[in-house]
FIVO-986147 format. One record per residue: residue in one letter; x, y, z of N, C-alpha, C, O, CB in turn. Coordinates in Angstrom, 3 decimals, m for minus. Glycine has a CB too. Example, Ala and Ser with C-alpha at 12.3 -4.5 7.8 and 13.67 -1.06 7.14 Angstrom:
BEGIN
 type      nxx      nyy      nzz     caxx     cayy     cazz      cxx      cyy      czz      oxx      oyy      ozz     cbxx     cbyy     cbzz
    A   13.190   m5.690    7.800   12.300   m4.500    7.800   13.200   m3.300    7.800   14.236   m3.319    8.465   11.308   m4.473    9.046
    S   12.850   m2.250    7.080   13.670   m1.060    7.140   12.900    0.030    7.870   13.409    1.138    8.039   14.084   m0.598    5.725
***
This chain:
BEGIN
 type      nxx      nyy      nzz     caxx     cayy     cazz      cxx      cyy      czz      oxx      oyy      ozz     cbxx     cbyy     cbzz
    M  m19.316   37.158   m3.375  m19.867   35.867   m3.671  m18.932   34.792   m3.092  m17.713   34.874   m3.238  m20.065   35.689   m5.201
    K  m19.517   33.797   m2.441  m18.761   32.709   m1.846  m18.397   31.674   m2.902  m19.230   31.277   m3.717  m19.556   32.060   m0.711
    R  m17.158   31.250   m2.873  m16.739   30.190   m3.787  m17.035   28.839   m3.169  m16.990   28.664   m1.951  m15.239   30.312   m4.126
    A  m17.340   27.886   m4.038  m17.535   26.510   m3.568  m16.179   25.966   m3.136  m15.162   26.286   m3.752  m18.181   25.603   m4.683
    P  m16.150   25.152   m2.093  m14.877   24.590   m1.659  m14.274   23.712   m2.758  m14.987   23.059   m3.520  m15.063   23.777   m0.365
    A  m12.968   23.716   m2.815  m12.278   22.882   m3.803  m12.532   21.413   m3.483  m12.621   21.038   m2.314  m10.747   23.185   m3.824
    P  m12.648   20.582   m4.515  m12.853   19.156   m4.250  m11.609   18.575   m3.580  m10.497   19.050   m3.810  m13.176   18.388   m5.565
    P  m11.798   17.553   m2.758  m10.639   16.941   m2.117   m9.698   16.363   m3.179  m10.155   15.936   m4.240  m11.085   15.837   m1.125
    P   m8.401   16.345   m2.907   m7.468   15.814   m3.901   m7.673   14.324   m4.133   m8.057   13.577   m3.233   m6.034   16.073   m3.466
    S   m7.409   13.926   m5.342   m7.459   12.514   m5.707   m6.119   11.880   m5.363   m5.095   12.563   m5.371   m7.795   12.328   m7.222
    L   m6.111   10.591   m5.063   m4.844    9.901   m4.829   m4.002    9.925   m6.098   m2.777   10.032   m6.034   m5.087    8.445   m4.365
    D   m4.652    9.825   m7.238   m3.941    9.810   m8.525   m4.148   11.137   m9.240   m5.189   11.369   m9.854   m4.426    8.632   m9.418
    D   m3.135   12.013   m9.152   m3.219   13.304   m9.847   m2.639   13.233  m11.256   m2.503   14.254  m11.929   m2.491   14.380   m9.047
    G   m2.296   12.015  m11.701   m1.747   11.827  m13.039   m0.234   11.906  m13.097    0.358   11.636  m14.141   m2.320   12.838  m13.958
    R    0.399   12.270  m11.995    1.869   12.384  m11.974    2.459   11.254  m11.131    2.767   11.428   m9.952    2.315   13.775  m11.409
    W    2.604   10.110  m11.759    3.135    8.933  m11.087    4.654    8.994  m11.052    5.290    9.577  m11.929    2.664    7.648  m11.784
    G    5.211    8.390  m10.038    6.648    8.214   m9.911    6.907    6.797   m9.449    6.034    5.931   m9.525    7.267    9.249   m8.928
    E    8.098    6.576   m8.977    8.440    5.250   m8.477    9.075    5.386   m7.110    9.993    6.183   m6.912    9.386    4.510   m9.449
    L    8.582    4.609   m6.180    9.175    4.532   m4.856   10.160    3.380   m4.890    9.784    2.238   m5.154    8.088    4.339   m3.731
    G   11.415    3.681   m4.625   12.429    2.644   m4.594   13.013    2.525   m3.205   13.331    3.533   m2.573   13.527    2.930   m5.610
    S   13.157    1.313   m2.727   13.757    1.083   m1.423   15.014    0.250   m1.588   14.960   m0.907   m2.004   12.764    0.390   m0.472
    Q   16.137    0.849   m1.259   17.394    0.109   m1.284   17.387   m0.951   m0.195   17.828   m2.080   m0.412   18.595    1.058   m1.108
    R   16.887   m0.584    0.970   16.895   m1.498    2.118   16.107   m2.773    1.827   16.541   m3.863    2.197   16.316   m0.802    3.353
    F   14.962   m2.649    1.170   14.131   m3.821    0.900   14.227   m4.297   m0.549   13.565   m5.261   m0.934   12.691   m3.512    1.233
    A   15.050   m3.623   m1.350   15.278   m3.991   m2.754   13.968   m4.075   m3.532   13.735   m5.023   m4.282   16.018   m5.332   m2.838
    L   13.109   m3.059   m3.339   11.801   m3.036   m3.975   11.604   m1.791   m4.819   12.235   m0.757   m4.599   10.713   m3.125   m2.934
    R   10.708   m1.919   m5.796   10.214   m0.780   m6.567    8.699   m0.858   m6.561    8.111   m1.929   m6.710   10.783   m0.773   m8.037
    L    8.079    0.304   m6.386    6.627    0.359   m6.322    6.159    1.630   m7.013    6.614    2.718   m6.660    6.124    0.305   m4.852
    P    5.252    1.521   m8.000    4.704    2.735   m8.609    3.980    3.554   m7.539    3.316    3.001   m6.663    3.735    2.382   m9.783
    L    4.118    4.878   m7.623    3.549    5.748   m6.597    2.769    6.885   m7.259    3.358    7.721   m7.944    4.662    6.313   m5.676
    P    1.435    6.923   m7.056    0.645    8.008   m7.638    0.903    9.311   m6.894    1.211    9.302   m5.702   m0.856    7.665   m7.607
    S    0.778   10.416   m7.588    0.976   11.735   m6.963    2.275   11.755   m6.170    2.306   12.205   m5.025   m0.216   12.092   m6.040
    A    3.333   11.271   m6.779    4.604   11.012   m6.093    5.150   12.213   m5.331    5.758   12.041   m4.275    5.627   10.561   m7.088
    A    4.947   13.415   m5.837    5.517   14.606   m5.199    4.907   14.887   m3.828    5.526   15.571   m3.013    5.323   15.813   m6.094
    R    3.717   14.378   m3.561    3.044   14.673   m2.288    3.485   13.769   m1.139    3.239   14.097    0.022    1.554   14.553   m2.464
    W    4.119   12.656   m1.429    4.434   11.671   m0.398    5.717   12.025    0.354    6.692   12.487   m0.238    4.562   10.286   m1.020
    T    5.696   11.803    1.645    6.891   11.888    2.482    7.279   10.462    2.838    6.471    9.710    3.383    6.646   12.767    3.776
    V    8.517   10.092    2.530    8.969    8.704    2.693   10.034    8.615    3.777   10.941    9.444    3.842    9.518    8.149    1.362
    D    9.914    7.602    4.625   10.917    7.307    5.638   11.297    5.836    5.512   10.518    4.948    5.858   10.392    7.637    7.077
    D   12.495    5.597    5.014   12.991    4.227    4.854   14.153    3.961    5.807   14.899    3.002    5.609   13.430    3.977    3.397
    R   14.317    4.775    6.817   15.459    4.628    7.717   15.053    4.286    9.148   15.695    3.458    9.795   16.270    5.893    7.716
    R   14.006    4.912    9.637   13.587    4.672   11.021   12.577    3.541   11.057   11.674    3.480   10.223   12.987    5.952   11.652
    G   12.722    2.678   11.989   11.759    1.602   12.170   11.975    0.445   11.226   12.712    0.551   10.246   10.381    2.123   11.999
    P   11.324   m0.661   11.530   11.514   m1.876   10.727   10.752   m1.871    9.402   10.990   m2.738    8.561   11.093   m3.071   11.525
    W    9.844   m0.917    9.197    9.064   m0.828    7.970    9.393    0.475    7.257    9.666    1.481    7.913    7.549   m0.923    8.268
    L    9.373    0.477    5.937    9.366    1.725    5.184    7.973    2.311    5.385    6.977    1.592    5.315    9.712    1.504    3.637
    S    7.906    3.605    5.631    6.597    4.245    5.753    6.568    5.471    4.848    7.577    6.150    4.657    6.293    4.639    7.235
    A    5.405    5.734    4.304    5.201    6.895    3.438    3.822    7.455    3.733    2.880    6.715    4.018    5.348    6.520    1.919
    R    3.720    8.786    3.661    2.452    9.450    3.962    2.117   10.490    2.885    2.978   11.221    2.397    2.511   10.119    5.353
    D    0.844   10.518    2.547    0.297   11.561    1.681   m0.792   12.259    2.499   m1.933   11.798    2.528   m0.274   10.966    0.308
    P   m0.449   13.368    3.164   m1.427   14.020    4.031   m2.651   14.553    3.276   m3.729   14.664    3.861   m0.765   15.152    4.770
    A   m2.504   14.877    2.012   m3.627   15.430    1.246   m4.781   14.434    1.131   m5.943   14.834    1.056   m3.158   15.843   m0.151
    T   m4.461   13.135    1.118   m5.506   12.109    0.984   m5.625   11.242    2.233   m6.263   10.190    2.200   m5.221   11.225   m0.225
    H   m5.018   11.676    3.325   m5.068   10.910    4.581   m4.630    9.469    4.338   m5.260    8.526    4.818   m6.496   10.940    5.187
    S   m3.546    9.312    3.588   m3.075    7.994    3.187   m1.738    7.677    3.824   m0.876    8.543    3.970   m2.966    7.904    1.674
    E   m1.583    6.407    4.203   m0.312    5.918    4.732    0.010    4.593    4.064   m0.861    3.743    3.879   m0.363    5.762    6.284
    L    1.262    4.435    3.709    1.760    3.220    3.074    2.896    2.689    3.938    3.773    3.449    4.350    2.236    3.487    1.596
    R    2.884    1.395    4.211    4.000    0.742    4.890    4.363   m0.497    4.095    3.495   m1.165    3.534    3.645    0.381    6.373
    L    5.652   m0.798    4.052    6.069   m2.013    3.382    7.305   m2.584    4.041    8.073   m1.890    4.707    6.328   m1.752    1.909
    R    7.462   m3.873    3.827    8.609   m4.576    4.386    8.808   m5.847    3.572    7.842   m6.480    3.147    8.405   m4.898    5.912
    A   10.072   m6.217    3.356   10.408   m7.471    2.687   11.479   m8.163    3.517   12.271   m7.510    4.198   10.896   m7.229    1.212
    W   11.497   m9.481    3.456   12.481  m10.237    4.236   12.714  m11.605    3.597   11.920  m12.095    2.793   12.010  m10.399    5.706
    R   13.848  m12.200    3.996   14.169  m13.553    3.528   13.229  m14.537    4.197   12.807  m14.351    5.339   15.655  m13.920    3.825
    A   12.913  m15.588    3.458   11.990  m16.613    3.952   12.522  m17.977    3.504   13.454  m18.042    2.702   10.518  m16.371    3.425
    P   11.947  m19.046    4.006   12.337  m20.360    3.501   12.134  m20.426    1.984   11.317  m19.697    1.421   11.528  m21.476    4.205
    R   12.872  m21.290    1.356   12.807  m21.398   m0.100   11.368  m21.595   m0.590   10.943  m20.945   m1.545   13.684  m22.557   m0.578
    R   10.634  m22.474    0.052    9.237  m22.708   m0.318    8.356  m21.992    0.688    8.255  m22.399    1.846    8.904  m24.237   m0.370
    V    7.722  m20.929    0.237    6.893  m20.113    1.117    5.653  m19.667    0.351    5.698  m19.467   m0.862    7.685  m18.885    1.656
    A    4.550  m19.515    1.070    3.282  m19.086    0.471    2.882  m17.736    1.055    3.343  m17.368    2.136    2.161  m20.144    0.712
    P    2.025  m16.993    0.349    1.571  m15.709    0.882    0.984  m15.813    2.292    1.183  m14.910    3.105    0.543  m15.114   m0.044
    A    0.270  m16.892    2.594   m0.310  m17.054    3.936    0.795  m17.137    4.989    0.635  m16.608    6.090   m1.201  m18.323    3.997
    D    1.915  m17.793    4.667    3.047  m17.855    5.600    3.616  m16.458    5.833    3.963  m16.094    6.957    4.151  m18.801    5.061
    C    3.704  m15.685    4.759    4.226  m14.318    4.864    3.287  m13.437    5.677    3.739  m12.568    6.423    4.437  m13.713    3.467
    E    1.982  m13.656    5.536    1.027  m12.881    6.332    1.203  m13.164    7.821    1.207  m12.236    8.630   m0.415  m13.197    5.902
    V    1.347  m14.431    8.188    1.533  m14.789    9.601    2.771  m14.100   10.155    2.733  m13.527   11.244    1.652  m16.323    9.771
    E    3.867  m14.155    9.405    5.099  m13.517    9.883    4.972  m11.993    9.917    5.464  m11.351   10.845    6.279  m13.919    8.995
    A    4.315  m11.413    8.911    4.132   m9.953    8.888    3.312   m9.499   10.089    3.613   m8.467   10.689    3.445   m9.508    7.577
    R    2.293  m10.246   10.439    1.473   m9.875   11.594    2.264   m9.992   12.893    2.011   m9.246   13.838    0.220  m10.754   11.663
    A    3.213  m10.914   12.951    4.082  m11.006   14.127    5.050   m9.824   14.171    5.391   m9.337   15.249    4.866  m12.339   14.121
    L    5.497   m9.361   12.986    6.420   m8.226   12.901    5.709   m6.885   13.066    6.316   m5.912   13.514    7.155   m8.253   11.572
    G    4.438   m6.829   12.710    3.664   m5.589   12.775    2.299   m5.860   13.370    1.311   m5.926   12.639    3.521   m4.956   11.381
    P    2.223   m6.016   14.670    0.959   m6.426   15.289   m0.185   m5.424   15.127   m1.328   m5.752   15.441    1.181   m6.669   16.739
    T    0.094   m4.220   14.647   m0.979   m3.240   14.447   m1.573   m3.304   13.040   m2.364   m2.435   12.674   m0.456   m1.840   14.714
    L   m1.216   m4.298   12.257   m1.788   m4.412   10.915   m3.296   m4.634   11.011   m3.755   m5.402   11.856   m1.119   m5.569   10.128
    P   m4.067   m3.968   10.154   m5.521   m4.146   10.199   m5.896   m5.606    9.937   m5.225   m6.310    9.181   m6.209   m3.226    9.168
    L   m6.955   m6.033   10.562   m7.481   m7.381   10.371   m8.944   m7.251    9.956   m9.788   m6.894   10.778   m7.328   m8.254   11.675
    P   m9.253   m7.538    8.689  m10.625   m7.314    8.224  m11.602   m8.330    8.802  m11.324   m9.528    8.858  m10.675   m7.364    6.708
    G  m12.743   m7.825    9.227  m13.842   m8.706    9.586  m14.611   m9.047    8.326  m14.456   m8.372    7.308  m14.769   m8.055   10.648
    P  m15.438  m10.081    8.373  m16.182  m10.472    7.162  m17.064   m9.345    6.614  m17.281   m9.259    5.406  m17.048  m11.688    7.459
    E  m17.571   m8.486    7.499  m18.438   m7.390    7.060  m17.651   m6.255    6.401  m18.233   m5.426    5.701  m19.225   m6.848    8.242
    D  m16.326   m6.212    6.620  m15.490   m5.149    6.065  m14.877   m5.521    4.712  m14.522   m4.641    3.929  m14.388   m4.805    7.042
    L  m14.754   m6.804    4.442  m14.024   m7.273    3.266  m14.722   m6.859    1.980  m15.894   m7.170    1.766  m13.868   m8.788    3.307
    V  m13.988   m6.154    1.127  m14.498   m5.717   m0.172  m14.056   m6.701   m1.247  m14.837   m7.076   m2.122  m14.006   m4.282   m0.508
    E  m12.796   m7.115   m1.169  m12.255   m8.021   m2.183  m11.093   m8.797   m1.595  m10.307   m8.276   m0.803  m11.807   m7.244   m3.448
    R  m11.005  m10.041   m1.996   m9.845  m10.876   m1.686   m9.454  m11.524   m3.009  m10.276  m12.170   m3.659  m10.158  m11.964   m0.546
    S   m8.192  m11.348   m3.403   m7.756  m11.904   m4.676   m6.294  m12.311   m4.597   m5.563  m11.910   m3.690   m7.972  m10.897   m5.813
    E   m5.893  m13.105   m5.556   m4.493  m13.505   m5.657   m4.010  m13.128   m7.041   m4.693  m13.359   m8.038   m4.304  m15.038   m5.386
    R   m2.829  m12.548   m7.090   m2.222  m12.159   m8.367   m0.859  m12.816   m8.489   m0.095  m12.876   m7.526   m2.097  m10.611   m8.486
    R   m0.572  m13.299   m9.662    0.754  m13.844   m9.969    1.437  m12.836  m10.876    1.022  m12.625  m12.016    0.670  m15.277  m10.648
    L    2.493  m12.215  m10.355    3.178  m11.164  m11.085    4.296  m11.757  m11.932    4.775  m12.859  m11.665    3.734  m10.110  m10.121
    D    4.710  m11.005  m12.966    5.754  m11.468  m13.881    7.047  m11.830  m13.168    7.787  m12.698  m13.632    6.033  m10.412  m14.914
    S    7.324  m11.186  m12.062    8.563  m11.426  m11.323    8.588  m12.766  m10.604    9.620  m13.154  m10.056    8.777  m10.329  m10.326
    G    7.458  m13.484  m10.599    7.366  m14.738   m9.869    6.729  m14.563   m8.497    6.512  m15.536   m7.775    8.735  m15.348   m9.721
    L    6.434  m13.332   m8.146    5.798  m13.038   m6.857    4.321  m13.424   m6.916    3.612  m13.062   m7.855    5.955  m11.531   m6.490
    V    3.869  m14.158   m5.910    2.454  m14.470   m5.747    1.954  m13.542   m4.649    2.445  m13.590   m3.521    2.209  m16.006   m5.393
    L    0.973  m12.693   m4.975    0.515  m11.645   m4.072   m0.941  m11.879   m3.694   m1.823  m11.895   m4.553    0.688  m10.259   m4.715
    Q   m1.183  m12.062   m2.390   m2.536  m12.177   m1.852   m2.984  m10.778   m1.448   m2.333  m10.136   m0.623   m2.596  m13.176   m0.633
    L   m4.080  m10.300   m2.014   m4.585   m8.949   m1.732   m5.878   m9.018   m0.927   m6.781   m9.794   m1.240   m4.816   m8.168   m3.045
    L   m5.950   m8.202    0.102   m7.156   m8.048    0.905   m7.526   m6.575    0.877   m6.717   m5.723    1.244   m6.948   m8.564    2.379
    C   m8.715   m6.277    0.453   m9.192   m4.899    0.368  m10.423   m4.797    1.262  m11.346   m5.603    1.145   m9.520   m4.480   m1.125
    A  m10.439   m3.806    2.155  m11.543   m3.695    3.112  m11.871   m2.237    3.374  m11.037   m1.353    3.179  m11.198   m4.405    4.430
    A  m13.105   m1.998    3.823  m13.551   m0.652    4.195  m14.575   m0.792    5.311  m15.286   m1.793    5.409  m14.155    0.121    2.962
    R  m14.632    0.239    6.150  m15.596    0.239    7.243  m15.989    1.676    7.566  m15.196    2.598    7.376  m15.017   m0.469    8.496
    P  m17.210    1.864    8.055  m17.607    3.219    8.453  m16.833    3.657    9.691  m16.498    2.839   10.548  m19.126    3.285    8.722
    L  m16.554    4.952    9.776  m15.952    5.508   10.984  m17.088    5.815   11.956  m17.981    6.596   11.628  m15.094    6.798   10.669
    P  m17.069    5.223   13.129  m18.187    5.378   14.070  m18.472    6.847   14.396  m17.562    7.640   14.637  m17.892    4.617   15.358
    G  m19.751    7.178   14.397  m20.186    8.508   14.796  m19.920    9.611   13.790  m20.079   10.786   14.118  m19.540    8.861   16.053
    T  m19.521    9.267   12.575  m19.231   10.285   11.568  m19.797    9.850   10.221  m20.277    8.729   10.056  m17.707   10.539   11.462
    E  m19.725   10.761    9.274  m20.052   10.433    7.890  m18.755   10.064    7.195  m18.462   10.553    6.104  m20.775   11.626    7.160
    G  m17.980    9.200    7.832  m16.658    8.882    7.311  m16.467    7.403    7.038  m17.224    6.551    7.503  m15.611    9.349    8.266
    V  m15.430    7.135    6.270  m15.083    5.765    5.896  m13.570    5.603    6.000  m12.811    6.491    5.613  m15.585    5.425    4.452
    A  m13.148    4.465    6.524  m11.731    4.089    6.529  m11.585    2.870    5.630  m12.449    1.994    5.620  m11.207    3.793    7.993
    G  m10.506    2.814    4.886  m10.267    1.678    4.007   m8.813    1.296    4.009   m7.946    2.094    4.364  m10.722    1.984    2.598
    Y   m8.552    0.077    3.610   m7.167   m0.368    3.525   m7.033   m1.516    2.535   m7.988   m2.228    2.226   m6.653   m0.793    4.903
    V   m5.803   m1.660    2.053   m5.426   m2.775    1.200   m4.195   m3.395    1.840   m3.235   m2.701    2.174   m5.153   m2.321   m0.293
    L   m4.237   m4.701    2.004   m3.096   m5.454    2.505   m2.624   m6.365    1.384   m3.433   m7.017    0.723   m3.461   m6.271    3.795
    G   m1.332   m6.409    1.175   m0.751   m7.310    0.189    0.324   m8.142    0.848    1.278   m7.608    1.413   m0.178   m6.531   m1.009
    F    0.166   m9.461    0.775    1.172  m10.371    1.325    1.691  m11.201    0.165    0.945  m11.941   m0.476    0.582  m11.286    2.475
    G    2.997  m11.063   m0.094    3.578  m11.699   m1.262    4.634  m12.712   m0.908    5.310  m12.598    0.115    4.157  m10.674   m2.164
    A    4.772  m13.713   m1.770    5.776  m14.752   m1.589    6.374  m15.123   m2.932    5.680  m15.205   m3.946    5.171  m15.989   m0.905
    M    7.662  m15.343   m2.912    8.365  m15.917   m4.045    9.522  m16.723   m3.469    9.746  m16.675   m2.260    8.865  m14.808   m5.058
    T   10.233  m17.432   m4.258   11.295  m18.293   m3.765   12.213  m17.538   m2.811   12.945  m16.634   m3.216   12.099  m18.864   m4.929
    G   12.161  m17.920   m1.548   13.057  m17.358   m0.546   12.777  m15.938   m0.095   13.607  m15.353    0.600   14.398  m17.407   m1.054
    R   11.632  m15.352   m0.465   11.328  m13.949   m0.103    9.877  m13.802    0.320    8.987  m14.480   m0.194   11.625  m13.001   m1.286
    C    9.660  m12.905    1.266    8.317  m12.501    1.684    8.201  m10.993    1.548    9.196  m10.270    1.589    8.017  m12.951    3.149
    L    6.981  m10.540    1.386    6.696   m9.125    1.220    5.370   m8.805    1.905    4.408   m9.566    1.807    6.655   m8.735   m0.284
    A    5.335   m7.670    2.599    4.086   m7.165    3.172    3.913   m5.719    2.727    4.822   m4.903    2.878    4.082   m7.280    4.738
    L    2.746   m5.409    2.182    2.379   m4.067    1.750    1.097   m3.684    2.479    0.141   m4.458    2.519    2.197   m3.990    0.190
    V    1.083   m2.487    3.052   m0.088   m2.036    3.820   m0.405   m0.608    3.391    0.448    0.276    3.476    0.169   m2.118    5.378
    Y   m1.633   m0.386    2.931   m2.096    0.954    2.590   m3.343    1.222    3.414   m4.257    0.398    3.446   m2.382    1.100    1.048
    E   m3.385    2.385    4.092   m4.547    2.778    4.881   m4.934    4.207    4.525   m4.073    5.055    4.291   m4.258    2.647    6.401
    T   m6.238    4.465    4.487   m6.738    5.793    4.179   m8.069    6.014    4.892   m8.708    5.063    5.342   m6.893    5.981    2.653
    S   m8.473    7.255    4.988   m9.794    7.570    5.539  m10.279    8.870    4.917   m9.499    9.668    4.397   m9.749    7.680    7.099
    E  m11.578    9.056    4.987  m12.185   10.273    4.445  m13.490   10.516    5.173  m14.153    9.581    5.622  m12.418   10.164    2.904
    R  m13.847   11.780    5.283  m15.112   12.161    5.921  m15.949   12.955    4.923  m15.426   13.550    3.981  m14.862   12.996    7.223
    G  m17.255   12.949    5.152  m18.148   13.719    4.303  m19.057   12.839    3.476  m18.920   11.616    3.475  m17.356   14.613    3.401
    P  m20.000   13.472    2.761  m21.015   12.714    2.034  m20.464   11.830    0.906  m21.091   10.830    0.557  m22.013   13.662    1.465
    E  m19.340   12.168    0.348  m18.757   11.367   m0.738  m17.595   10.501   m0.259  m16.811   10.012   m1.073  m18.282   12.280   m1.862
    A  m17.480   10.310    1.038  m16.336    9.590    1.605  m16.190    8.183    1.036  m15.084    7.782    0.673  m16.468    9.514    3.112
    A  m17.269    7.435    0.953  m17.183    6.052    0.474  m16.662    5.997   m0.965  m15.836    5.145   m1.291  m18.560    5.369    0.562
    A  m17.134    6.887   m1.815  m16.688    6.895   m3.215  m15.209    7.264   m3.307  m14.471    6.652   m4.080  m17.536    7.883   m4.049
    R  m14.765    8.254   m2.532  m13.356    8.662   m2.578  m12.444    7.560   m2.051  m11.398    7.287   m2.640  m13.145    9.946   m1.767
    V  m12.831    6.926   m0.946  m12.029    5.826   m0.399  m12.013    4.664   m1.387  m10.960    4.068   m1.618  m12.585    5.362    0.978
    G  m13.143    4.340   m1.964  m13.201    3.254   m2.955  m12.289    3.507   m4.138  m11.617    2.591   m4.612  m14.621    3.066   m3.447
    A  m12.257    4.745   m4.624  m11.379    5.085   m5.752   m9.912    4.922   m5.357   m9.112    4.428   m6.150  m11.645    6.533   m6.233
    R   m9.554    5.330   m4.149   m8.168    5.172   m3.686   m7.789    3.701   m3.596   m6.697    3.316   m4.014   m7.975    5.847   m2.318
    L   m8.678    2.878   m3.056   m8.379    1.452   m2.918   m8.160    0.803   m4.278   m7.305   m0.071   m4.420   m9.510    0.737   m2.172
    A   m8.930    1.226   m5.278   m8.753    0.683   m6.633   m7.400    1.084   m7.213   m6.730    0.265   m7.842   m9.885    1.167   m7.557
    V   m6.994    2.331   m7.008   m5.690    2.791   m7.492   m4.565    1.971   m6.842   m3.618    1.562   m7.513   m5.501    4.308   m7.194
    V   m4.682    1.744   m5.554   m3.646    1.006   m4.827   m3.607   m0.451   m5.278   m2.535   m0.989   m5.552   m3.889    1.086   m3.307
    T   m4.759   m1.080   m5.356   m4.827   m2.500   m5.722   m4.277   m2.747   m7.123   m3.427   m3.616   m7.319   m6.269   m3.001   m5.638
    D   m4.764   m1.981   m8.092   m4.404   m2.235   m9.490   m3.186   m1.458   m9.975   m2.410   m1.965  m10.784   m5.563   m1.909  m10.364
    G   m3.014   m0.242   m9.491   m1.930    0.597   m9.993   m0.628    0.470   m9.227    0.448    0.656   m9.795   m2.356    2.007   m9.976
    M   m0.716    0.156   m7.943    0.495    0.100   m7.117    0.874   m1.342   m6.775    1.883   m1.853   m7.260    0.295    0.907   m5.829
    F    0.067   m1.991   m5.942    0.446   m3.295   m5.403    0.594   m4.358   m6.490    1.484   m5.203   m6.402   m0.578   m3.747   m4.385
    A   m0.251   m4.333   m7.501   m0.173   m5.329   m8.571    1.023   m5.098   m9.484    1.277   m5.905  m10.378   m1.450   m5.315   m9.390
    R    1.769   m4.002   m9.274    2.932   m3.697  m10.117    4.224   m3.596   m9.302    5.229   m3.080   m9.792    2.700   m2.392  m10.875
    V    4.200   m4.086   m8.067    5.406   m4.077   m7.236    6.429   m5.047   m7.821    6.067   m6.063   m8.413    5.071   m4.454   m5.761
    S    7.703   m4.723   m7.649    8.741   m5.639   m8.127    9.976   m5.527   m7.246   10.244   m4.489   m6.640    9.103   m5.343   m9.602
    F   10.704   m6.603   m7.194   11.989   m6.563   m6.511   13.002   m5.961   m7.464   12.966   m6.207   m8.669   12.432   m7.982   m6.037
    R   13.900   m5.172   m6.912   14.895   m4.481   m7.733   15.949   m5.458   m8.213   16.258   m6.452   m7.555   15.551   m3.334   m6.949
    R   16.483   m5.150   m9.364   17.594   m5.926   m9.899   18.865   m5.485   m9.187   18.913   m4.392   m8.622   17.723   m5.748  m11.448
    V   19.862   m6.301   m9.209   21.125   m6.004   m8.526   21.699   m4.674   m9.002   22.203   m3.905   m8.183   22.144   m7.134   m8.761
    E   21.640   m4.380  m10.294   22.234   m3.145  m10.816   21.473   m1.888  m10.398   22.000   m0.782  m10.521   22.298   m3.210  m12.322
    D   20.236   m2.042   m9.904   19.448   m0.891   m9.470   19.643   m0.551   m8.001   19.141    0.478   m7.546   17.993   m1.145   m9.731
    R   20.341   m1.361   m7.258   20.357   m1.244   m5.803   21.206   m0.110   m5.255   21.260    0.055   m4.037   20.833   m2.505   m5.225
    G   21.855    0.663   m6.069   22.662    1.773   m5.580   21.882    3.036   m5.310   22.437    3.986   m4.758   23.728    2.070   m6.548
    H   20.606    3.085   m5.680   19.796    4.292   m5.509   19.220    4.368   m4.106   18.893    3.348   m3.498   18.668    4.331   m6.539
    E   19.099    5.586   m3.599   18.476    5.796   m2.278   16.972    5.578   m2.366   16.392    5.669   m3.448   18.780    7.223   m1.742
    A   16.343    5.293   m1.238   14.886    5.147   m1.191   14.256    6.535   m1.264   14.456    7.365   m0.378   14.432    4.393    0.108
    R   13.504    6.775   m2.312   12.829    8.057   m2.464   11.847    7.933   m3.615   12.036    7.116   m4.517   13.848    9.220   m2.711
    P   10.813    8.732   m3.583    9.953    8.739   m4.765   10.665    9.482   m5.882   11.144   10.599   m5.688    8.573    9.392   m4.457
    E   10.732    8.873   m7.026   11.339    9.543   m8.184   10.248   10.326   m8.877    9.142    9.822   m9.073   12.015    8.519   m9.169
    R   10.552   11.551   m9.246    9.525   12.417   m9.833    9.791   12.668  m11.283    9.026   13.377  m11.937    9.442   13.732   m9.098
***
């Protein structure tokens, strides 16, 4: 008897950890932390990949003028990372602004689009944050194929928007001695 194929893995398997970056002095909740491979040494951005969900996360933080807005940080992030996705009006799922307890103002862009010629969907969440003297760029990209692709991508985008990006924080001085890695 043939077994039904196992369902694709969820981005959130219930085992959250924390991604900490010494280089960018950031902390970010990370779902399914054990599955991610993190590189905080090569390149100008921290990058992390979860191959099980076809997910990639990139982030970067930098000093900015004392008075800075998320839109200013987006312009600079796009200059630093010209391959950042740019949503068209037909792709935009949600645009929102969140004010986090840390004083960070985070502009979130969530978008999805069909993958041409397939039963697939690609989605991403962009977060551009500003606080006194600091800018932040968060980029999450994912894709899925098959009849349930849109639902799976939508669920991932919700986890990233509400569970990860809306809970990002800059590390305190006493926390900065830890290496960048997902804590399990």
